[in-house]
PQR file of N, CA, C, O and H, with PARSE charges and radii, in Angstrom:
ATOM      1  N   MET A   1     116.588 -73.511  41.188 -0.4000 1.5000
ATOM      2  CA  MET A   1     115.372 -72.899  40.642 -0.0000 2.0000
ATOM      3  C   MET A   1     115.278 -71.432  41.060  0.5500 1.7000
ATOM      4  O   MET A   1     115.828 -71.017  42.081 -0.5500 1.4000
ATOM      5  N   ASP A   2     114.576 -70.676  40.251 -0.4000 1.5000
ATOM      6  CA  ASP A   2     114.400 -69.267  40.560 -0.0000 2.0000
ATOM      7  C   ASP A   2     113.280 -69.091  41.578  0.5500 1.7000
ATOM      8  O   ASP A   2     112.317 -69.858  41.586 -0.5500 1.4000
ATOM      9  H   ASP A   2     114.130 -71.013  39.422  0.4000 1.0000
ATOM     10  N   SER A   3     113.404 -68.088  42.429 -0.4000 1.5000
ATOM     11  CA  SER A   3     112.344 -67.836  43.404 -0.0000 2.0000
ATOM     12  C   SER A   3     111.126 -67.213  42.719  0.5500 1.7000
ATOM     13  O   SER A   3     109.995 -67.356  43.184 -0.5500 1.4000
ATOM     14  H   SER A   3     114.186 -67.465  42.423  0.4000 1.0000
ATOM     15  N   LYS A   4     111.380 -66.514  41.598 -0.4000 1.5000
ATOM     16  CA  LYS A   4     110.278 -65.894  40.866 -0.0000 2.0000
ATOM     17  C   LYS A   4     109.462 -66.951  40.137  0.5500 1.7000
ATOM     18  O   LYS A   4     109.999 -67.968  39.698 -0.5500 1.4000
ATOM     19  H   LYS A   4     112.298 -66.398  41.220  0.4000 1.0000
ATOM     20  N   ARG A   5     108.180 -66.709  40.012 -0.4000 1.5000
ATOM     21  CA  ARG A   5     107.335 -67.636  39.263 -0.0000 2.0000
ATOM     22  C   ARG A   5     107.647 -67.499  37.779  0.5500 1.7000
ATOM     23  O   ARG A   5     107.933 -66.396  37.315 -0.5500 1.4000
ATOM     24  H   ARG A   5     107.743 -65.883  40.369  0.4000 1.0000
ATOM     25  N   PRO A   6     107.598 -68.592  37.024 -0.5600 1.5000
ATOM     26  CA  PRO A   6     107.920 -68.521  35.585  0.2800 2.0000
ATOM     27  C   PRO A   6     106.960 -67.619  34.820  0.5500 1.7000
ATOM     28  O   PRO A   6     107.370 -66.939  33.880 -0.5500 1.4000
ATOM     29  N   GLU A   7     105.684 -67.605  35.212 -0.4000 1.5000
ATOM     30  CA  GLU A   7     104.728 -66.746  34.490 -0.0000 2.0000
ATOM     31  C   GLU A   7     105.109 -65.280  34.657  0.5500 1.7000
ATOM     32  O   GLU A   7     105.006 -64.486  33.722 -0.5500 1.4000
ATOM     33  H   GLU A   7     105.351 -68.157  35.976  0.4000 1.0000
ATOM     34  N   GLN A   8     105.555 -64.932  35.876 -0.4000 1.5000
ATOM     35  CA  GLN A   8     105.915 -63.540  36.142 -0.0000 2.0000
ATOM     36  C   GLN A   8     107.086 -63.110  35.264  0.5500 1.7000
ATOM     37  O   GLN A   8     107.046 -62.049  34.642 -0.5500 1.4000
ATOM     38  H   GLN A   8     105.638 -65.577  36.636  0.4000 1.0000
ATOM     39  N   SER A   9     108.133 -63.942  35.217 -0.4000 1.5000
ATOM     40  CA  SER A   9     109.296 -63.574  34.415 -0.0000 2.0000
ATOM     41  C   SER A   9     108.926 -63.541  32.935  0.5500 1.7000
ATOM     42  O   SER A   9     109.433 -62.711  32.181 -0.5500 1.4000
ATOM     43  H   SER A   9     108.166 -64.804  35.723  0.4000 1.0000
ATOM     44  N   PHE A  10     108.040 -64.447  32.522 -0.4000 1.5000
ATOM     45  CA  PHE A  10     107.632 -64.456  31.118 -0.0000 2.0000
ATOM     46  C   PHE A  10     106.894 -63.172  30.764  0.5500 1.7000
ATOM     47  O   PHE A  10     107.142 -62.580  29.713 -0.5500 1.4000
ATOM     48  H   PHE A  10     107.628 -65.121  33.135  0.4000 1.0000
ATOM     49  N   SER A  11     105.982 -62.738  31.645 -0.4000 1.5000
ATOM     50  CA  SER A  11     105.246 -61.508  31.362 -0.0000 2.0000
ATOM     51  C   SER A  11     106.194 -60.317  31.373  0.5500 1.7000
ATOM     52  O   SER A  11     106.033 -59.382  30.588 -0.5500 1.4000
ATOM     53  H   SER A  11     105.781 -63.219  32.498  0.4000 1.0000
ATOM     54  N   ASP A  12     107.193 -60.351  32.273 -0.4000 1.5000
ATOM     55  CA  ASP A  12     108.177 -59.267  32.302 -0.0000 2.0000
ATOM     56  C   ASP A  12     108.938 -59.187  30.987  0.5500 1.7000
ATOM     57  O   ASP A  12     109.295 -58.099  30.534 -0.5500 1.4000
ATOM     58  H   ASP A  12     107.324 -61.111  32.910  0.4000 1.0000
ATOM     59  N   ILE A  13     109.184 -60.340  30.377 -0.4000 1.5000
ATOM     60  CA  ILE A  13     109.929 -60.357  29.118 -0.0000 2.0000
ATOM     61  C   ILE A  13     109.006 -60.032  27.946  0.5500 1.7000
ATOM     62  O   ILE A  13     109.392 -59.309  27.028 -0.5500 1.4000
ATOM     63  H   ILE A  13     108.894 -61.223  30.745  0.4000 1.0000
ATOM     64  N   ALA A  14     107.786 -60.569  27.980 -0.4000 1.5000
ATOM     65  CA  ALA A  14     106.912 -60.486  26.808 -0.0000 2.0000
ATOM     66  C   ALA A  14     106.269 -59.114  26.662  0.5500 1.7000
ATOM     67  O   ALA A  14     106.022 -58.665  25.543 -0.5500 1.4000
ATOM     68  H   ALA A  14     107.472 -61.156  28.726  0.4000 1.0000
ATOM     69  N   THR A  15     105.992 -58.441  27.780 -0.4000 1.5000
ATOM     70  CA  THR A  15     105.264 -57.176  27.691 -0.0000 2.0000
ATOM     71  C   THR A  15     106.024 -56.121  26.886  0.5500 1.7000
ATOM     72  O   THR A  15     105.441 -55.547  25.966 -0.5500 1.4000
ATOM     73  H   THR A  15     106.192 -58.806  28.689  0.4000 1.0000
ATOM     74  N   PRO A  16     107.299 -55.835  27.186 -0.5600 1.5000
ATOM     75  CA  PRO A  16     108.017 -54.830  26.388  0.2800 2.0000
ATOM     76  C   PRO A  16     108.149 -55.232  24.932  0.5500 1.7000
ATOM     77  O   PRO A  16     108.107 -54.379  24.045 -0.5500 1.4000
ATOM     78  N   ILE A  17     108.311 -56.545  24.672 -0.4000 1.5000
ATOM     79  CA  ILE A  17     108.417 -56.997  23.282 -0.0000 2.0000
ATOM     80  C   ILE A  17     107.108 -56.724  22.551  0.5500 1.7000
ATOM     81  O   ILE A  17     107.112 -56.244  21.418 -0.5500 1.4000
ATOM     82  H   ILE A  17     108.346 -57.238  25.392  0.4000 1.0000
ATOM     83  N   ALA A  18     105.988 -57.033  23.203 -0.4000 1.5000
ATOM     84  CA  ALA A  18     104.686 -56.800  22.578 -0.0000 2.0000
ATOM     85  C   ALA A  18     104.470 -55.311  22.333  0.5500 1.7000
ATOM     86  O   ALA A  18     103.930 -54.914  21.301 -0.5500 1.4000
ATOM     87  H   ALA A  18     105.985 -57.423  24.124  0.4000 1.0000
ATOM     88  N   LYS A  19     104.896 -54.490  23.292 -0.4000 1.5000
ATOM     89  CA  LYS A  19     104.744 -53.046  23.129 -0.0000 2.0000
ATOM     90  C   LYS A  19     105.550 -52.564  21.929  0.5500 1.7000
ATOM     91  O   LYS A  19     105.068 -51.774  21.117 -0.5500 1.4000
ATOM     92  H   LYS A  19     105.335 -54.812  24.131  0.4000 1.0000
ATOM     93  N   GLN A  20     106.785 -53.051  21.829 -0.4000 1.5000
ATOM     94  CA  GLN A  20     107.654 -52.658  20.723 -0.0000 2.0000
ATOM     95  C   GLN A  20     107.048 -53.089  19.396  0.5500 1.7000
ATOM     96  O   GLN A  20     107.057 -52.337  18.421 -0.5500 1.4000
ATOM     97  H   GLN A  20     107.177 -53.692  22.488  0.4000 1.0000
ATOM     98  N   LEU A  21     106.513 -54.326  19.370 -0.4000 1.5000
ATOM     99  CA  LEU A  21     105.916 -54.851  18.148 -0.0000 2.0000
ATOM    100  C   LEU A  21     104.735 -53.986  17.735  0.5500 1.7000
ATOM    101  O   LEU A  21     104.586 -53.642  16.562 -0.5500 1.4000
ATOM    102  H   LEU A  21     106.506 -54.937  20.162  0.4000 1.0000
ATOM    103  N   ARG A  22     103.893 -53.635  18.712 -0.4000 1.5000
ATOM    104  CA  ARG A  22     102.709 -52.842  18.392 -0.0000 2.0000
ATOM    105  C   ARG A  22     103.112 -51.488  17.833  0.5500 1.7000
ATOM    106  O   ARG A  22     102.506 -51.002  16.878 -0.5500 1.4000
ATOM    107  H   ARG A  22     104.014 -53.914  19.665  0.4000 1.0000
ATOM    108  N   MET A  23     104.142 -50.873  18.430 -0.4000 1.5000
ATOM    109  CA  MET A  23     104.569 -49.554  17.962 -0.0000 2.0000
ATOM    110  C   MET A  23     105.130 -49.633  16.548  0.5500 1.7000
ATOM    111  O   MET A  23     104.833 -48.778  15.714 -0.5500 1.4000
ATOM    112  H   MET A  23     104.634 -51.268  19.205  0.4000 1.0000
ATOM    113  N   SER A  24     105.944 -50.659  16.270 -0.4000 1.5000
ATOM    114  CA  SER A  24     106.521 -50.784  14.931 -0.0000 2.0000
ATOM    115  C   SER A  24     105.430 -51.081  13.918  0.5500 1.7000
ATOM    116  O   SER A  24     105.476 -50.577  12.796 -0.5500 1.4000
ATOM    117  H   SER A  24     106.186 -51.353  16.948  0.4000 1.0000
ATOM    118  N   LEU A  25     104.438 -51.900  14.300 -0.4000 1.5000
ATOM    119  CA  LEU A  25     103.327 -52.181  13.396 -0.0000 2.0000
ATOM    120  C   LEU A  25     102.545 -50.907  13.110  0.5500 1.7000
ATOM    121  O   LEU A  25     102.161 -50.661  11.966 -0.5500 1.4000
ATOM    122  H   LEU A  25     104.400 -52.309  15.211  0.4000 1.0000
ATOM    123  N   ALA A  26     102.304 -50.093  14.140 -0.4000 1.5000
ATOM    124  CA  ALA A  26     101.547 -48.862  13.954 -0.0000 2.0000
ATOM    125  C   ALA A  26     102.291 -47.911  13.027  0.5500 1.7000
ATOM    126  O   ALA A  26     101.674 -47.300  12.154 -0.5500 1.4000
ATOM    127  H   ALA A  26     102.616 -50.293  15.069  0.4000 1.0000
ATOM    128  N   SER A  27     103.601 -47.773  13.197 -0.4000 1.5000
ATOM    129  CA  SER A  27     104.367 -46.868  12.335 -0.0000 2.0000
ATOM    130  C   SER A  27     104.388 -47.392  10.904  0.5500 1.7000
ATOM    131  O   SER A  27     104.309 -46.615   9.953 -0.5500 1.4000
ATOM    132  H   SER A  27     104.102 -48.270  13.906  0.4000 1.0000
ATOM    133  N   MET A  28     104.495 -48.724  10.752 -0.4000 1.5000
ATOM    134  CA  MET A  28     104.450 -49.307   9.412 -0.0000 2.0000
ATOM    135  C   MET A  28     103.107 -49.015   8.759  0.5500 1.7000
ATOM    136  O   MET A  28     103.053 -48.629   7.591 -0.5500 1.4000
ATOM    137  H   MET A  28     104.559 -49.355  11.525  0.4000 1.0000
ATOM    138  N   TYR A  29     102.026 -49.196   9.506 -0.4000 1.5000
ATOM    139  CA  TYR A  29     100.677 -48.952   8.992 -0.0000 2.0000
ATOM    140  C   TYR A  29     100.534 -47.487   8.590  0.5500 1.7000
ATOM    141  O   TYR A  29      99.956 -47.178   7.547 -0.5500 1.4000
ATOM    142  H   TYR A  29     102.070 -49.510  10.454  0.4000 1.0000
ATOM    143  N   ASN A  30     101.062 -46.583   9.421 -0.4000 1.5000
ATOM    144  CA  ASN A  30     100.949 -45.154   9.129 -0.0000 2.0000
ATOM    145  C   ASN A  30     101.670 -44.811   7.831  0.5500 1.7000
ATOM    146  O   ASN A  30     101.107 -44.126   6.978 -0.5500 1.4000
ATOM    147  H   ASN A  30     101.531 -46.834  10.268  0.4000 1.0000
ATOM    148  N   THR A  31     102.911 -45.278   7.668 -0.4000 1.5000
ATOM    149  CA  THR A  31     103.669 -44.926   6.473 -0.0000 2.0000
ATOM    150  C   THR A  31     103.029 -45.543   5.241  0.5500 1.7000
ATOM    151  O   THR A  31     103.111 -44.970   4.155 -0.5500 1.4000
ATOM    152  H   THR A  31     103.368 -45.835   8.361  0.4000 1.0000
ATOM    153  N   LYS A  32     102.386 -46.711   5.388 -0.4000 1.5000
ATOM    154  CA  LYS A  32     101.829 -47.395   4.227 -0.0000 2.0000
ATOM    155  C   LYS A  32     100.530 -46.739   3.773  0.5500 1.7000
ATOM    156  O   LYS A  32     100.299 -46.598   2.572 -0.5500 1.4000
ATOM    157  H   LYS A  32     102.320 -47.177   6.271  0.4000 1.0000
ATOM    158  N   TYR A  33      99.677 -46.336   4.719 -0.4000 1.5000
ATOM    159  CA  TYR A  33      98.331 -45.894   4.356 -0.0000 2.0000
ATOM    160  C   TYR A  33      98.102 -44.401   4.534  0.5500 1.7000
ATOM    161  O   TYR A  33      97.047 -43.897   4.148 -0.5500 1.4000
ATOM    162  H   TYR A  33      99.864 -46.451   5.694  0.4000 1.0000
ATOM    163  N   LYS A  34      99.064 -43.678   5.109 -0.4000 1.5000
ATOM    164  CA  LYS A  34      98.819 -42.264   5.391 -0.0000 2.0000
ATOM    165  C   LYS A  34      98.632 -41.474   4.095  0.5500 1.7000
ATOM    166  O   LYS A  34      97.752 -40.616   4.022 -0.5500 1.4000
ATOM    167  H   LYS A  34      99.921 -44.088   5.422  0.4000 1.0000
ATOM    168  N   GLY A  35      99.444 -41.749   3.075 -0.4000 1.5000
ATOM    169  CA  GLY A  35      99.320 -41.021   1.822 -0.0000 2.0000
ATOM    170  C   GLY A  35      97.947 -41.191   1.199  0.5500 1.7000
ATOM    171  O   GLY A  35      97.336 -40.216   0.763 -0.5500 1.4000
ATOM    172  H   GLY A  35     100.159 -42.445   3.134  0.4000 1.0000
ATOM    173  N   ARG A  36      97.456 -42.432   1.155 -0.4000 1.5000
ATOM    174  CA  ARG A  36      96.142 -42.674   0.572 -0.0000 2.0000
ATOM    175  C   ARG A  36      95.069 -41.992   1.404  0.5500 1.7000
ATOM    176  O   ARG A  36      94.110 -41.445   0.860 -0.5500 1.4000
ATOM    177  H   ARG A  36      97.952 -43.225   1.509  0.4000 1.0000
ATOM    178  N   TYR A  37      95.228 -42.023   2.722 -0.4000 1.5000
ATOM    179  CA  TYR A  37      94.250 -41.403   3.618 -0.0000 2.0000
ATOM    180  C   TYR A  37      94.202 -39.895   3.369  0.5500 1.7000
ATOM    181  O   TYR A  37      93.119 -39.316   3.286 -0.5500 1.4000
ATOM    182  H   TYR A  37      96.008 -42.468   3.164  0.4000 1.0000
ATOM    183  N   ASP A  38      95.365 -39.257   3.249 -0.4000 1.5000
ATOM    184  CA  ASP A  38      95.399 -37.820   2.992 -0.0000 2.0000
ATOM    185  C   ASP A  38      94.746 -37.504   1.654  0.5500 1.7000
ATOM    186  O   ASP A  38      94.014 -36.520   1.537 -0.5500 1.4000
ATOM    187  H   ASP A  38      96.245 -39.727   3.317  0.4000 1.0000
ATOM    188  N   LYS A  39      95.006 -38.332   0.641 -0.4000 1.5000
ATOM    189  CA  LYS A  39      94.421 -38.100  -0.677 -0.0000 2.0000
ATOM    190  C   LYS A  39      92.897 -38.158  -0.605  0.5500 1.7000
ATOM    191  O   LYS A  39      92.207 -37.306  -1.164 -0.5500 1.4000
ATOM    192  H   LYS A  39      95.600 -39.131   0.736  0.4000 1.0000
ATOM    193  N   GLU A  40      92.377 -39.182   0.097 -0.4000 1.5000
ATOM    194  CA  GLU A  40      90.925 -39.317   0.209 -0.0000 2.0000
ATOM    195  C   GLU A  40      90.326 -38.114   0.930  0.5500 1.7000
ATOM    196  O   GLU A  40      89.238 -37.658   0.581 -0.5500 1.4000
ATOM    197  H   GLU A  40      92.938 -39.873   0.551  0.4000 1.0000
ATOM    198  N   ASN A  41      91.035 -37.600   1.936 -0.4000 1.5000
ATOM    199  CA  ASN A  41      90.522 -36.446   2.666 -0.0000 2.0000
ATOM    200  C   ASN A  41      90.480 -35.215   1.761  0.5500 1.7000
ATOM    201  O   ASN A  41      89.552 -34.412   1.859 -0.5500 1.4000
ATOM    202  H   ASN A  41      91.919 -37.971   2.220  0.4000 1.0000
ATOM    203  N   LYS A  42      91.464 -35.057   0.890 -0.4000 1.5000
ATOM    204  CA  LYS A  42      91.478 -33.901  -0.012 -0.0000 2.0000
ATOM    205  C   LYS A  42      90.354 -34.013  -1.043  0.5500 1.7000
ATOM    206  O   LYS A  42      89.732 -33.012  -1.401 -0.5500 1.4000
ATOM    207  H   LYS A  42      92.217 -35.710   0.810  0.4000 1.0000
ATOM    208  N   ASN A  43      90.095 -35.237  -1.518 -0.4000 1.5000
ATOM    209  CA  ASN A  43      89.047 -35.418  -2.520 -0.0000 2.0000
ATOM    210  C   ASN A  43      87.664 -35.235  -1.918  0.5500 1.7000
ATOM    211  O   ASN A  43      86.756 -34.772  -2.608 -0.5500 1.4000
ATOM    212  H   ASN A  43      90.600 -36.050  -1.227  0.4000 1.0000
ATOM    213  N   ALA A  44      87.476 -35.585  -0.654 -0.4000 1.5000
ATOM    214  CA  ALA A  44      86.160 -35.519  -0.024 -0.0000 2.0000
ATOM    215  C   ALA A  44      85.699 -34.067   0.114  0.5500 1.7000
ATOM    216  O   ALA A  44      84.609 -33.811   0.624 -0.5500 1.4000
ATOM    217  H   ALA A  44      88.214 -35.961  -0.093  0.4000 1.0000
TER
END
C-alpha cells in the first residue's frame, strides 16, 4: 500500500486536469461568443 492517503493522490491528479478543462472551456467559449459580443458592443 502507498503511504500517501488516496484522497491526497486523487486531488493531486484531479486538480491539474480540472484546471486544464476550465481553461480549454474558457477558450472555447471565447472563440464561440466573442464575435457576437463584439458586434453587440458596436451596435450599442
